[in-house]
C-alpha positions as CSV (number, residue, x, y, z in Angstrom):
1,M,12.4,0.2,9.3
2,F,10.2,-1.4,7.0
3,V,11.2,-2.1,3.2
4,P,7.4,-1.4,1.3
5,D,7.6,-3.3,-2.1
6,L,6.4,-0.1,-3.9
7,L,6.6,3.8,-2.5
8,V,5.4,6.2,-3.7
9,T,6.9,9.7,-3.0
10,P,7.2,13.1,-5.3
11,V,10.5,13.4,-7.2
12,D,13.4,14.9,-5.3
13,E,16.1,15.6,-8.3
14,E,18.2,17.0,-5.3
15,R,17.8,13.4,-3.6
16,G,19.9,12.0,-5.9
17,E,20.0,8.2,-7.5
18,E,22.5,7.5,-5.1
19,T,20.5,7.2,-1.7
20,S,18.4,4.1,-1.0
21,H,16.8,6.0,2.4
22,V,13.5,8.1,1.8
23,S,11.9,9.1,5.0
24,A,8.5,8.0,5.5
25,A,7.5,11.7,6.1
26,L,8.0,12.1,2.2
27,A,5.6,8.5,1.1
28,E,2.5,9.6,-0.8
29,L,1.8,5.6,-1.1
30,V,3.1,2.4,0.0
31,V,1.8,-0.4,-1.9
32,E,2.4,-4.8,-0.2
33,I,1.8,-7.7,-2.1
34,T,1.5,-10.7,0.3
35,S,3.5,-13.8,-0.2
36,R,2.0,-16.7,1.9
37,S,4.9,-16.2,4.6
38,N,4.2,-12.2,5.6
39,A,0.8,-11.8,4.4
40,R,0.0,-11.4,7.9
41,H,2.7,-9.4,9.0
42,D,1.7,-7.1,6.3
43,R,-2.2,-7.3,7.2
44,I,-1.4,-6.2,11.0
45,T,2.5,-4.5,11.0
46,K,3.2,-2.6,8.0
47,P,-0.3,-0.9,7.9
48,A,0.3,-0.3,12.1
49,A,4.0,1.5,11.5
50,C,2.7,3.1,7.8
51,A,-0.1,5.1,9.9
52,T,1.6,5.7,12.7
53,A,4.5,7.4,10.1
54,G,1.9,9.1,8.2
55,I,0.9,7.6,4.8
56,P,-1.5,9.0,3.5
57,L,-2.3,6.2,1.4
58,Y,-1.4,2.3,1.7
59,L,-2.5,-0.2,-0.7
60,L,-2.7,-4.3,0.4
61,V,-2.7,-6.5,-2.2
62,D,-3.5,-9.8,-0.8
63,R,-4.1,-13.3,-3.0
64,W,-3.8,-15.0,-0.1
65,A,-7.2,-13.1,2.5
66,P,-9.3,-15.6,4.0
67,G,-11.9,-14.5,1.3
68,G,-10.2,-14.6,-2.2
69,P,-7.8,-12.9,-3.8
70,T,-8.2,-8.7,-2.5
71,A,-7.2,-5.4,-3.0
72,T,-8.2,-3.4,0.2
73,L,-6.6,0.7,-0.1
74,Y,-6.3,2.2,3.2
75,G,-6.2,5.8,4.5
76,E,-6.5,8.5,6.5
77,P,-4.4,7.3,9.3
78,K,-4.4,8.2,12.8
79,G,-2.3,6.9,15.5
80,D,-1.5,3.3,14.2
81,V,-4.8,2.8,12.4
82,Y,-6.4,3.6,8.4
83,R,-9.2,3.8,7.8
84,L,-10.6,1.3,4.8
85,L,-11.1,3.2,1.8
86,S,-11.6,0.4,-0.8
87,A,-11.9,-2.9,-1.1
88,A,-11.6,-4.9,-5.1
89,K,-11.7,-8.8,-5.0
90,F,-9.3,-10.0,-7.6
91,G,-11.0,-8.6,-11.2
92,D,-12.8,-6.2,-9.8
93,P,-11.5,-1.9,-10.2
94,L,-10.7,-0.5,-7.7
95,K,-10.4,3.8,-7.5
96,V,-7.5,5.7,-6.1
97,P,-7.9,8.6,-5.1
98,A,-5.9,12.3,-5.1
99,P,-3.6,12.8,-6.1
100,F,-3.6,9.7,-7.7
101,D,-7.2,10.1,-9.4
102,L,-6.2,6.2,-10.8
103,V,-8.4,3.2,-11.3
104,I,-6.4,-0.2,-11.1
105,D,-7.7,-3.0,-13.1
106,T,-6.9,-5.5,-10.5
107,G,-8.1,-8.7,-13.1
108,E,-4.7,-7.6,-14.0
109,F,-3.5,-9.1,-10.5
110,P,-2.1,-13.6,-10.4
111,E,-4.6,-15.2,-8.6
112,A,-2.1,-18.5,-8.1
């Protein structure tokens, strides 16, 4: 079981606030924010598990990326692999497709 930094699911009024567990089948987006100590886990292990679970979108906010701070959106899971949908250096916009249809201003992300 993984606990993501952010999990987006549809509102379920019947589930109630007392439930802390959510089935991966309900997830529409998982967001992971790396730290130095967990970057490899967030880049490799977690996306493979999320893709296997069929979670449509995985957003990795990685200020420790080898090429510099980057936000990377993955989607279209197949087996334990995602397809790269888009990537943005911090400061560039990142488009998130339906059902969200939004643009994230990564200029607001702290680089240090």
